[in-house]
N, C-alpha and C positions, 0 to 999 in steps of 0.2 A: 504495500498497498503509499509509503513512502520512496518507496523510486518511481512512484507512476507519479503522485506527488510532486517529486523532483521533477520527472519526465518532463511534467508539464508544465507546473512554476519558466523552464528549460524554454519551454516551445512557447511560452509567451511573451518569455524576454529576447528569444530569437524575432520571433515576429516583428514588435517594437518596434527591435533595432532595426528590422526589414524597410517598416514602415517609417520609420525616419531617414533613413536611407536613398529610399526613394522618392521623398515627400519635396513637391510636392504632386498628386495625381488628380486633382481636383480644383475648381478655385477656394478662394481663400476670403473669408470675410473679414471686414478692417471698419470695427465700430466707432464712429463717431458718437459723440455725445454729448450734440450738439447739432442744432440747427444748420441746411445743407446753406450753403453760400457762407458762413460762418469765418470767421481766419484758422480755425483748426480744420473744417471742413474741407479750407483751399488747399491746405498746404499736403489734408490727406492725398486730397485727388490729384496735386504734381509730381509727388512722392511715391504713391500709390502707383500711377501708370507708368513710371519707369521700372519699376519693382516688378511689376508682369510680366516686363520682356527678361528679364535674367532670371525670375525662376519659375517663367514657360507655362505660368499660371495667369487668370485672372484673377486681380484683387476687386470686392466688389464691397461699395463703400454701403454699409446702413446705419441713416443715423437717429438715434434712441438721445433723443431730450428727455430731460426733467429736475429736479436737486442739483441743482447746478454742475448737471454734466456727472453726477453718481451714476441715477438711475441704469447709462450707459453704463457707466462702466463697472458696474455692482453682476449685472445682466453676462458683461463681455466674463470675467472673474468666475463666471460657475460652470459654461462654458468648458465644456473636453480639452484637456493640456494635449491636445494633436495637432497645433499648427493651423486647423483650417476657421478657428478663431482667431482674431486680435485686437488692442483696440487701441487708438489714438490717446492718451494721456494729457493731459496737460500741466501749469503749474494749479488748475486750481482743482481740479480733481484729484494730483497724485501730490498738494505742496499745501495746501490752506483747508483743503475740507476735512481732517481730523477733529480740524480749532471748532466747523462751522459745523459742522454734522455728530452728534452725541450721538447717536445710534447709528453710526458710516459701518455698515456691515464689510465694512474690506478693511483691512490696513494698507496703505502706499510701499510701507517698507519691505513686507510679509508677503504677501499673497501674491505677486506674479512673476514672473521673469520677465527682469527688467534686456529690452534688444537692441536697443541706441534713439540720440535724439535725433530727430526729424529737421528741425528748426527753428529758432526762435523770434520774437514778435516784438519792436520796442515796446514801450508803451509812452503816449503823446496824453499831455498835459492841453486838454481844445477844453476853444469854448463858444458862445452863440455872439455872433456879432453886435450882436442889442449890447452884450455885455461893454461899461464903461474901459476898462482896462485895457490897455495897449499893450504890454507886454506882462511877464509874470510876473517883475518887482510892483508892479502897481497892481494888481490881480491881487498877493498877498494881499498887500495892505486895503484892497474894497473888500476885499472875503471877510476879515477882521473883521473892518467895520459894518459889516452887515450880514453877520453871521446868521442871526434867525432869518433871515429876508434867503436867502439865496437856496436854488436846489438844484442837484448830481442827479445824475439819472445811471444807470445801472443796470445791465443783464440778468439778474437775480442772485441771489443772495450762493455765495464761492464763484461766480465765475470772475473772471478775469479784472472787469471795470468795477467792480464790485471790492475783493480785493484792496488792487490797488489805489482804489477811490478813498476805499479806508486808511491806508497806506498814508495818503497826501494830505490828509485829515489831522490826520493823529500826528504830521509832522507841523500843520501850519496850528495848530491848536481849533482847530472847526467842528463845527456840526451842522453840517445846513442838514435841509432836509432831501432823505432817500428818495429816489422815485424811479423804484421797480418796473423795466421790460421785459417782453416776452423774446428780445435778442438786441445785439448792440445797432441792428438796423432800422426798428423801431426807434430807440433811442437816439440815434442821430439825424433820423428827421425829423423828428422836435426839440434837435439842438439846434439846424438849421433852419426851422421855421420859433424862433428864437423862443420858446416854449418849455425852453432845460437852457439856465444859466452855462452850465460846464459839467465834463466827466474824464477821466483817462480812461482811455482804449487803446487796443493795437493796431498800429503801425498800417496795418495789412487795409484797417475800413477806412480809416483815415485819408489814405492821399491823394484818392482823389476829388473831394472835398475843399484841402489845405489847398491843393494847383489851382482849384476853380475862384479860392477865396470866398468860399460860400460856408465858413467857421474861420473861428479864430484858433492860431496854436501857439502856446506859449513856449512851447518848449519839447524837447525828445528829454527821454531818462534812463541816457544812456554815454558811455564817458566822451564819443565824441558823434558827431551829426551822423546821419546817416545821407551817400547816395541819391536815396530817392527824396529826400528833402534836406535839401544842401543851406537851404534860409532857413532851417529851424532853429536857433540858438538849441547847447547842450543844458540840462538843467543845474552843472556846474557855471557854465558860462547867462546863463540868464539870473542867477539867483541862489541857486535850491540846489546846492551841491549836494548830500545826505537824503536824496531824493532820486535814488538809482532801481529802475527793477525792469525787468527784460521778459513779457512771458513767453513758456518753451514748451513745445509738441513732441510727445516722443513716444515710439510706440512699446507697447505691453502685448506679454503672451500671458493667458492662466496657470497659477502653479504647477507645477510639476513640467510643462511642455521639456519633452527631451531638449538638452545640450545642441546633437546637431538641427537639429529643429531650428531654434533661435539662432547661432551659427548661422545658419545656411539664408534667414530671412535677413539675416543683420550686416548681412556681402551685400543682398538686392538692395537693403537702404542707405549701406556707406558708397554701394557704384552709383545708386542714382543722384549723392549727393554730389559724387566727381562729372555729372555728366553735365557739359559746357549748359545745353538749351535747361535742361531742371533749373542749373544754378542760374539760369541768371532769369527763370519766372520767378523763382523766391527774390531774388535780389532786387526785382524791378518792387517785388510789395515792397519792399523796404525792413525783406525774412535778413535775421545772419544766422549764420552756414555755422555748425559745429567744426570744429577742428578733426584730426585723427583719433584725437585721442580721444573726443569729448565721444565721439560716435560710439566707444563700444560700450556692452552690454554693462562691464563695473565699472566706467566713470558714472553711469546713466545712476547705478544701485546707488553710489555716494551719493548723488547729487540731489538723488529723492529724498533722503534720512538729512541730507540740512534743509531740504526747502521747509516738509515738515517743520524742522527745530525753526526756521526763519517766519514762518507765516503761522505759527501757533505765539508767537512773541507778540506779532505787529494784531493779531488780534484779538488778542485777551485786553492789548495796550488801549486800542476801539470800541470794548466790552460789547 
């Protein structure tokens, strides 16, 4: 009997190894926990399209929205660890979520197999054209003087616009009225219309409106200016040097996914980020691409741990 059990176990291990070696043999689902057209969705579709060529199978995007992205990530994390369900996590789902959702059903540092960083998306401080301040220094003075009158848009609790907005409010010592939207698209529409005073958002959403002059861009929260918006100063140049934050998007697999499969997906992602056409599309949107060292699963695992710690402190400071 023991011999039979050992034989069956050995056969199962052999079959699993064979599956990993032949992977992939069918389409791969990449869960994006936000609506189609948003920054995370755009990044996923750009890199996913190129990754499909390397893997020889189509990567199909599935948008599952809700609870600041945690609904989609929760569902994807519970899929079979066979490499056919992946997820595009980001700063909110794998950084800020533990501090924002006490009953979160996953631990970003333990319940996933990190695959690799896809792209960073710098944060900008933007305002309605009706806002009197013309630059960041003027806005800081104006915001503190009109603390109770200002309203700030965000795309839901746990979203990038929410967490980075709270980070700004803590640094400025203000408590504006927070206005939630179903996404950054609707929020941006109201900002353009002058119904919202200001917001913090990812560059991918904002480049067209800024270039068209329909909103004011006070600063970008990165050490250097973005080639996509060369006339927008950094927060350091504009007078708020401690406000440094960039959103990020990275691919994860369910816990227990074989290392051979993770390696194949990581290789496809790395090749996508080295492809000139893919790079140009991401850079034209203002994206920041990871270095070779930042593309490994090991680097991503360590980075997620630091992000969870960082956002836990920010969210506690903002109550």
